[in-house]
C-alpha positions, 0 to 999 in steps of 0.5 A: 461745415459752417452754421448760419441762420435760416434768414442768412441762408435765404439771403445768400441764395438770393445774392448768389443767384443775383450775381449769376443772373442780372435779370433777377430783381426783387420787390415787395412791401418792406424788402428794402427796409432796415429789417429786411424781411427778417434780414433775408433781403438786407444784403441784396439791398446793399449789393443791388438796390435800388435798381434791382431791390426796391419797395412796392406799394400795397397793390398785390394784384397789380404788382403780380401782373407787372411781375408776370409781364416782366417775366414774359420778356426775360426778367426773373422777378422775386415778389415778397409778401411779409404775410401770405394772407395778403396774397389772396389779393394776388390770386387772380394773377397767380392762379389765372395767368401765371399758373396757366401761361404755358397751357394757354399759349401752348408754349409759344409765349415763353414762360413766366418764371416768377418766384413768390416768397410769402411768410406764413404761420403764427406769431405773437397772437396775430389772429385769424387773418394774419397767421394762415398757411396757404400751401394746400390752396396754392398746391391745388392748381396745376402750373404752380410749384409750391415749396416749404423749406424747413431747414437753412440748407433747403432755404438756400437750396430751394431759393436757388433752384426756384430762380432757375426754374422755368415755371412759377414757384411759390416759397412759403417761409414760416416766421418761426424759422428765420432764427434757426441755425443749420449747416449750409454750404458756402458755395451755390447749392440747389435743392431739387423741387419735388423731392422730399428728404428723410431727415431722420431714419426710423423703423417703427413709424413714419412722420411726414411733416411740412415746414416748422412741423418738421422741427416739431417732428424731430423733437418728438422723434428724439423723445419717442426714442427714449420710449423705445419707438423708432420714428422716421421723419420725412420733410416734405419740402415740396407740396407740388410736385409731391414726392409720392415715392419717398412717402410710400417707401418710408410707409412700406418700411414702418407700416405706421404714418403720422402727417403733420402740417401747419394748416388745417386738416380738411382738404389740406396737405395732411389729407392729400398725403393720407389719401395717397397712402390709402390709395397706393400704400394701403397694404403696407399700413398696420393701422389707421393714418393719423393727421395732425393739423390746425383745429377746424376754426380760424386762429385765436389771438390770445396766447393761452388760446394760441397755445391750445390751438397750435399742435406741437412736438408733444402733440405728435409724440402723444399721437405716436405713443397711442398708435404704437399702443403705449401711454406716457405723460412725459412730453411737456418739456419737449415743446420749444418756447416761442420767442417770436416778438414781431412786428410781422 
């Protein structure tokens, strides 16, 4: 199977969906710029713009309201936020209107199948207000679907599934992932929303990870194998709905659990997964669950502080070694070099 970049996979999923459904349109800041949201909107702009792919002013809340109205009358809007931090301005519409549409009207006002793409995560020292990951906040609200594709195949598959879904879907894309490569089918492919994936089999330890941390978990698992530890890696893919059974099945097999996420620990995805296993899989655990997330403070700006702030494959590997009663100092070389240069 051919290999393409994450950005190309997103682009292909959008274009193939737009070919099949003339009601899909895409808007947001910079979607029709030459940079094309890291290249993910360039082909759609060439093929379908400007009537179906067009730039939008910085009016996040109003834009989301317009998109919800369009969706209510049969359109399928894609809204793109180059930084998910600015989605806070649209939360009123997303949470109080889109998420509750079917509930408030008892299904008598149709549906509002909007897809909101948003870029998350660190990059070149963007600091406290430009590097957040909002999955736990958005995942808190019934009526929303929140997905985080980590690999190119799922970037395409989740995008195509989102554009067929009957409810609002929030897709959070880590900016570090756009240049990663993976095998992706040329034909349309649909990754089920609400289903996690076991991306590496193991028997000693389960690592449940989201987004970019799934990559870090795989790097850690490869190194742990050299130390005699067999780690199973579960890519969560979907925050809401949450695939409880895949998580619990893995923990039943391994008895140990690490959860790694791109956001904070308190009230976060790591805490939700830990609570799930404590409530429904406690008898399978051979030791405490370990949560790996951001330190309990806003993100710093300088590169040395950023390096210390963000967990890596080394963080996961060292935690796993400790859980399994082993100690080693040979993990420094497994951390990838961050080559992201901006501008977003």
